C-alpha positions in Angstrom: -117.4 159.7 -64.5 -115.1 157.7 -61.7 -112.2 155.4 -63.8 -112.9 151.9 -63.6 -109.7 150.5 -62.2 -110.7 146.9 -62.0 -110.2 143.9 -64.4 -113.2 141.7 -65.9 -113.5 138.2 -64.1 -112.5 137.4 -68.0 -109.6 139.4 -68.4 -108.5 137.9 -64.5 -108.8 134.6 -65.9 -107.0 134.9 -68.8 -104.0 137.0 -67.6 -103.7 134.5 -65.1 -103.6 131.5 -67.2 -101.2 134.0 -69.1 -99.0 134.1 -66.0 -99.2 130.8 -64.8 -98.1 129.6 -68.4 -95.2 131.7 -69.4 -93.7 132.0 -65.9 -93.5 128.4 -65.4 -90.4 126.2 -66.5 -90.1 126.8 -70.2 -89.1 123.1 -70.8 -92.5 122.0 -69.4 -94.4 119.0 -71.0 -98.0 120.8 -70.5 -99.2 122.6 -73.5 -102.8 122.5 -72.5 -102.3 126.2 -70.8 -100.9 127.2 -74.4 -103.5 125.8 -76.2 -106.3 127.5 -74.0 -104.5 130.8 -74.7 -104.1 130.5 -78.5 -107.2 128.7 -78.8 -105.5 125.9 -80.8 -104.0 122.7 -80.3 -100.2 123.1 -79.7 -97.3 120.8 -81.1 -95.2 119.6 -78.1 -91.8 120.7 -79.5 -89.8 120.1 -76.2 -90.0 124.2 -75.2 -92.9 125.8 -74.3 -91.1 129.2 -75.3 -90.8 128.6 -78.7 -94.6 129.3 -78.5 -94.7 132.5 -76.9 -94.7 134.3 -80.1 -98.1 133.1 -80.5 -99.4 134.4 -77.6 -98.6 138.2 -78.9 -102.0 138.8 -80.7 -104.4 138.0 -78.1 -102.3 139.8 -75.4 -102.1 143.3 -77.8 -106.0 142.7 -78.6 -106.6 142.6 -74.9 -104.5 145.4 -73.8 -105.6 147.7 -76.2 -108.9 147.0 -74.6 -107.4 148.1 -71.6 -105.9 150.8 -72.7 -109.4 152.2 -74.3 -110.4 152.1 -70.6 -107.8 154.2 -69.3 -105.7 150.8 -67.8 -102.4 151.5 -69.4 -100.0 151.8 -66.6 -99.6 150.3 -63.6 -100.8 152.9 -61.2 -104.5 152.9 -63.2 -105.1 149.1 -61.2 -106.6 148.4 -58.1 -104.5 146.6 -55.7 -106.1 143.2 -56.2 -104.8 143.6 -60.0 -101.7 145.5 -59.7 -99.2 142.7 -59.4 -101.1 140.3 -61.6 -100.6 143.4 -64.5 -97.0 144.0 -63.3 -96.2 139.9 -64.2 -98.1 140.6 -67.4 -96.4 143.8 -68.1 -93.1 142.7 -67.8 -94.0 139.5 -70.2 -95.2 141.7 -72.8 -92.5 143.7 -73.0 -90.1 140.8 -73.1 -91.6 139.0 -75.7 -92.0 142.5 -78.0 -87.7 142.6 -77.3 -86.4 139.0 -77.0 -85.3 138.7 -80.9 -83.2 141.9 -80.1 -81.8 140.5 -77.1 -81.0 137.2 -79.1 -78.9 139.3 -81.3 -76.6 139.8 -78.6 -75.6 136.5 -77.0 -73.0 135.7 -80.2 -71.3 138.9 -79.1 -67.9 137.5 -77.6 -67.7 140.8 -75.5 -69.6 143.1 -73.4 -71.8 145.0 -76.2 -73.3 148.5 -76.1 -76.7 148.2 -77.2 -77.5 151.4 -76.6 -80.5 151.6 -78.6 -81.9 148.4 -77.1 -81.7 149.8 -73.6 -82.9 153.0 -74.2 -85.9 151.6 -76.2 -86.7 149.2 -73.5 -86.2 151.6 -70.8 -88.9 153.9 -72.5 -91.4 150.9 -73.2 -90.7 149.7 -68.9 -91.5 153.5 -68.0 -94.3 153.9 -70.5 -96.1 150.7 -68.2 -95.1 153.1 -65.0 -92.1 151.0 -63.7 -89.8 153.2 -61.4 -86.4 154.2 -62.9 -84.8 152.4 -59.8 -86.1 149.3 -61.3 -86.0 149.6 -65.0 -82.3 148.4 -65.3 -83.1 145.1 -63.0 -85.4 144.3 -65.9 -83.4 144.9 -68.5 -80.7 142.9 -66.9 -83.1 140.0 -66.0 -84.6 140.1 -69.8 -80.8 139.8 -71.3 -80.5 136.8 -68.5 -83.2 134.9 -69.5 -82.8 134.8 -73.6 -79.2 133.9 -72.7 -80.2 131.0 -70.4 -82.7 130.0 -73.0 -80.2 129.7 -75.8 -77.5 128.0 -74.1 -80.0 125.0 -72.4 -82.3 124.8 -75.5 -79.7 125.6 -78.2 -76.6 124.7 -76.9 -77.7 120.8 -75.7 -78.4 118.5 -78.5 -81.4 116.4 -78.4 -85.3 116.4 -77.9 -85.8 112.9 -75.8 -87.6 112.8 -72.4 -84.3 112.5 -70.7 -82.8 115.4 -72.0 -86.4 117.4 -71.4 -85.9 116.9 -67.8 -81.9 117.9 -68.1 -83.1 121.0 -69.3 -85.4 121.6 -66.7 -83.3 121.2 -64.1 -80.7 123.1 -65.5 -83.4 126.0 -65.9 -84.6 125.5 -62.2 -80.7 126.0 -61.4 -80.5 129.5 -62.9 -84.0 130.8 -62.1 -85.4 128.3 -59.1 -88.9 126.6 -59.8 -90.6 129.8 -59.5 -89.4 132.5 -61.7 -91.6 135.0 -60.5 -90.1 135.0 -57.2 -86.8 134.5 -58.2 -87.5 137.7 -60.6 -88.6 139.7 -57.6 -86.5 138.3 -54.8 -83.5 136.1 -55.3 -82.3 137.4 -58.9 -79.0 138.2 -57.3 -78.9 135.9 -54.0 -78.5 132.5 -55.5 -74.7 132.6 -54.9 -74.8 130.6 -51.9 -76.7 127.7 -53.8 -74.5 125.6 -55.1 -75.1 122.6 -57.9 -73.5 119.6 -58.1 -73.5 117.4 -61.3 -73.6 113.7 -61.7 -72.8 111.2 -64.5 -70.6 109.2 -66.3 -67.8 110.1 -68.1 -68.5 111.6 -71.6 -72.3 112.8 -70.5 -71.5 116.3 -71.0 -71.1 117.5 -67.7 -68.9 120.3 -68.6 -71.4 121.6 -71.2 -74.3 121.6 -68.6 -72.1 123.3 -66.5 -71.1 126.1 -68.9 -74.7 126.6 -69.5 -75.8 127.5 -65.9 -72.6 129.6 -66.1 -73.4 131.5 -68.7 -76.7 132.2 -67.6 -75.6 134.2 -64.8 -76.6 137.7 -63.9 -75.2 140.1 -66.3 -75.8 144.2 -64.9 -76.5 147.2 -67.1 -73.9 149.7 -66.2 -74.0 152.9 -64.5 -74.6 155.0 -67.7 -77.6 152.6 -68.8 -76.0 152.3 -72.0 -74.1 149.0 -72.1 -73.9 145.7 -70.1 -71.0 145.4 -67.7 -69.2 142.9 -68.6 -69.1 140.0 -71.8 -71.3 136.7 -71.3 -67.8 134.2 -70.8 -66.5 136.6 -68.3 -68.6 135.0 -65.6 -67.6 131.4 -66.2 -64.5 130.0 -64.6 -63.6 126.5 -65.5 -61.4 123.9 -64.3 -60.5 120.1 -64.4 -59.1 119.2 -61.1 -58.1 116.1 -62.1 -55.5 117.9 -64.5 -53.9 119.6 -61.7 -50.9 118.2 -59.6 -51.8 117.9 -55.7 -49.0 120.4 -55.2 -50.8 123.1 -57.5 -54.3 122.6 -57.0 -54.5 124.8 -53.7 -52.6 127.8 -55.4 -55.0 127.1 -58.4 -57.6 127.7 -56.5 -57.0 129.6 -53.7 -54.1 132.0 -55.5 -50.3 132.4 -53.8 -48.3 135.1 -52.3 -44.9 135.7 -53.7 -42.5 133.3 -51.7 -45.3 130.8 -50.5 -43.3 128.1 -51.8 -40.5 127.5 -53.8 -41.3 128.8 -57.4 -43.2 131.0 -56.3 -41.9 133.9 -57.7 -44.9 136.6 -58.0 -48.5 137.1 -56.5 -51.0 134.5 -58.4 -54.7 135.0 -58.4 -56.5 131.7 -57.7 -59.7 130.7 -59.7 -61.9 131.8 -56.6 -60.4 135.5 -56.7 -61.4 135.6 -60.3 -65.0 134.4 -59.8 -67.0 137.7 -59.3 -70.1 138.2 -57.4 -72.3 137.3 -60.3 -70.2 134.5 -61.5 -70.0 130.9 -61.5 -66.7 128.8 -60.9 -66.9 125.5 -61.9 -64.8 122.4 -60.4 -65.0 119.5 -62.6 -63.9 116.1 -60.9 -64.1 117.2 -57.4 -64.1 113.6 -56.6 -60.7 113.9 -56.8 -59.7 116.3 -54.0 -57.3 115.4 -51.4 -58.8 115.7 -47.6 -57.0 118.7 -47.0 -58.4 120.5 -50.2 -61.4 119.3 -49.2 -61.3 121.2 -45.9 -60.3 124.1 -47.2 -63.1 124.1 -49.6 -65.6 123.1 -47.0 -64.9 126.2 -45.5 -64.9 128.5 -47.8 -68.5 127.4 -48.7 -69.5 127.8 -45.3 -67.8 131.2 -44.5 -67.6 132.5 -47.9 -63.9 133.9 -47.0 -60.5 131.8 -48.0 -56.8 133.1 -48.0 -54.1 132.7 -50.4 -51.5 130.2 -50.2 -48.7 131.5 -47.9 -51.0 134.5 -46.2 -53.2 135.2 -43.6 -55.6 137.7 -45.3 -59.1 136.8 -46.1 -60.4 137.1 -49.2 -64.3 137.2 -49.8 -65.8 135.0 -52.6 -69.2 136.1 -53.6 -69.6 133.9 -56.4 -71.2 130.6 -57.2 -69.9 127.2 -57.2 -70.9 124.2 -59.8 -69.0 121.2 -59.4 -68.9 117.7 -61.0 -68.2 113.9 -60.5 -68.0 111.3 -62.5 -67.7 109.0 -59.6 -71.0 107.0 -58.1 -72.0 108.6 -55.0 -72.3 105.7 -52.9 -68.4 104.8 -54.0 -67.5 108.6 -53.3 -69.0 108.7 -49.8 -68.4 105.5 -48.7 -64.1 104.3 -49.1 -63.8 107.3 -51.9 -62.5 109.6 -49.2 -65.1 112.1 -49.8 -66.2 114.5 -46.9 -69.8 114.0 -46.4 -70.2 117.3 -45.0 -68.7 119.0 -47.9 -71.3 116.8 -50.2 -74.0 118.0 -48.1 -72.7 121.6 -48.7 -72.2 121.2 -52.4 -75.7 119.4 -52.8 -78.0 122.2 -52.5 -79.0 120.9 -56.0 -78.3 117.8 -57.7 -78.4 117.0 -61.3 -78.1 113.8 -63.1 -76.8 113.6 -66.6 -78.5 111.2 -68.5 -76.3 108.5 -70.2 -76.6 108.2 -74.3 -78.3 104.3 -74.0 -80.9 106.1 -71.8 -81.4 109.0 -74.6 -81.3 106.5 -77.3 -83.8 104.0 -75.5 -86.3 107.0 -75.2 -86.2 108.0 -78.4 -83.8 106.3 -81.0 -83.5 109.3 -83.6 -81.6 111.1 -81.1 -78.4 109.3 -82.6 -79.0 111.3 -85.9 -78.9 114.6 -84.2 -76.1 114.2 -82.3 -74.5 113.2 -85.6 -75.8 116.0 -87.4 -74.5 118.3 -84.2 -71.1 116.5 -83.9 -70.5 116.3 -88.0 -71.2 120.1 -88.3 -68.3 121.0 -85.5 -65.8 118.4 -87.1 -66.5 118.8 -90.5 -68.1 122.2 -91.1 -69.5 122.2 -95.2 -68.3 118.6 -95.3 -70.7 117.3 -92.6 -73.8 116.6 -95.1 -71.4 114.8 -97.5 -70.2 112.6 -94.5 -73.6 111.8 -92.8 -74.6 108.7 -94.7 -71.3 106.6 -94.2 -71.4 107.5 -90.9 -74.9 106.8 -90.0 -74.2 103.5 -92.2 -71.3 102.3 -90.2 -73.2 103.3 -86.7 -76.0 101.1 -87.9 -73.8 98.2 -88.0 -73.3 98.2 -84.5 -75.1 95.7 -82.1 -78.8 96.9 -81.5 -78.0 96.8 -77.7 -74.9 98.4 -78.0 -74.4 100.4 -74.4 -72.2 103.5 -75.6 -69.7 103.2 -72.5 -68.1 106.3 -73.0 -71.5 108.4 -74.0 -71.4 111.3 -76.4 -67.7 111.5 -76.0 -67.3 107.9 -77.2 -69.9 108.9 -80.0 -67.4 111.8 -81.1 -64.9 109.6 -81.4 -66.6 106.8 -83.3 -67.4 109.3 -85.9 -64.0 110.2 -86.0 -63.0 107.0 -86.5 -65.3 105.9 -89.3 -64.0 109.0 -91.1 -61.0 108.0 -91.0 -61.2 103.8 -91.9 -64.5 103.4 -92.7 -66.3 101.6 -89.5 -66.3 101.7 -86.0 -65.3 98.7 -84.0 -65.8 99.3 -80.1 -62.4 99.0 -78.1 -62.7 96.1 -75.6 -62.9 97.5 -72.1 -63.7 96.2 -68.7 -66.9 95.5 -67.6 -68.4 99.0 -65.9 -69.8 99.1 -62.6 -70.8 101.6 -60.3 -72.5 104.6 -62.5 -72.7 102.4 -65.6 -74.7 99.7 -63.5 -78.7 99.5 -64.1 -78.8 99.1 -60.4 -76.8 102.4 -59.9 -78.4 104.3 -62.6 -81.7 104.1 -60.3 -79.8 105.0 -57.4 -78.8 108.1 -58.6 -82.2 108.6 -60.3 -84.1 107.8 -56.8 -81.3 110.6 -55.0 -81.9 113.3 -57.6 -85.9 113.3 -57.1 -85.5 112.9 -53.2 -86.8 109.9 -52.9 -83.9 108.3 -50.3 -83.7 109.5 -47.0 -80.4 110.2 -45.1 -79.0 106.5 -44.4 -79.9 105.1 -47.6 -78.5 108.5 -49.4 -75.1 107.6 -47.7 -75.2 104.4 -48.2 -75.4 103.9 -44.0 
């Protein structure tokens, strides 16, 4: 009797909807696919992926039925069903091992999870995945779990603006099509820089760290460990904190004797960022034209030379840059090269202001206070919450929080010390703090502006 090698129409419909749902951005707002798959309403908690465990009973049941018909491995399926079932098997295995990968995230150095990797390798082999690709999927699973953790749990707030930020950060790591990324692009995003825009105190550093800690970490040649720790691939610097004379040396490195005080060779940040790493350049709007020119050349040619050397070095990592300066100012009289802007802006992410977040969800103030108090006061946080919230409630209802989350953190400190918070008088904000510019930035990020409008021409 000929073995059945085709999915039924019902199976193809279920597994097709499954892949359409789970390979989408996990922070999307459409819970309809999930609801149809689990057979009941799904509460919108801001993350689709938090419900994926509910899919497993139905998947297990259907896969058991397939196995009963002799359809348990990739080679058992006809060509028209093969790619669909490849994606189904990958998700099923991913969900089975998700919690065990999560346990690795809190470990500061590259761990050696021999048993986990061995069991995962066996599971993928049971599905029929070739030996050459099984390590790649192990690396991808770990990357997905890290990205979900750092984007979902390390960022506070469930408002609509924060959902949009999480979606944008996820796409910056995995693109808008996770399946294509997994199959074709997972080691090819080094030439896709991201530019973070937002007012002071909106959390651009945290957003950059979420991207940087979500990069690829390969499984080693022995197959029993990951090649490096999570933080080893994220290199960050605040350019505004460096003097003009030191910026080039810090970025590109220098050779011994290149200038007075150069008593030894120095590896710059670009040299320290590996092929799967991310270099975060904060306050890039403060760079001089000379350094901008060298940076543009590096991004275009992927090569650089240390100060005092003609030896070309290759930069194989990814760049994430940030500025709190409005683009209209930056590209107008701000002295920022437009060609460098174009080279950096493959992806633009706007960080929402605190006033936008609270306007969308007033309860987010309490979430932020809880998170900040936990970091500042530890076990005393619960006892401090009521007086802190009481003092904040006495602020004007229309207070705009010009310093954003950073100001809120300082407000909490002041309340703990003095019992109240009276904002310091500040000059009227212009640019990124104005409503008009917020609209302009959002239009830019959504691709609604043509080149002349984008550049203020």
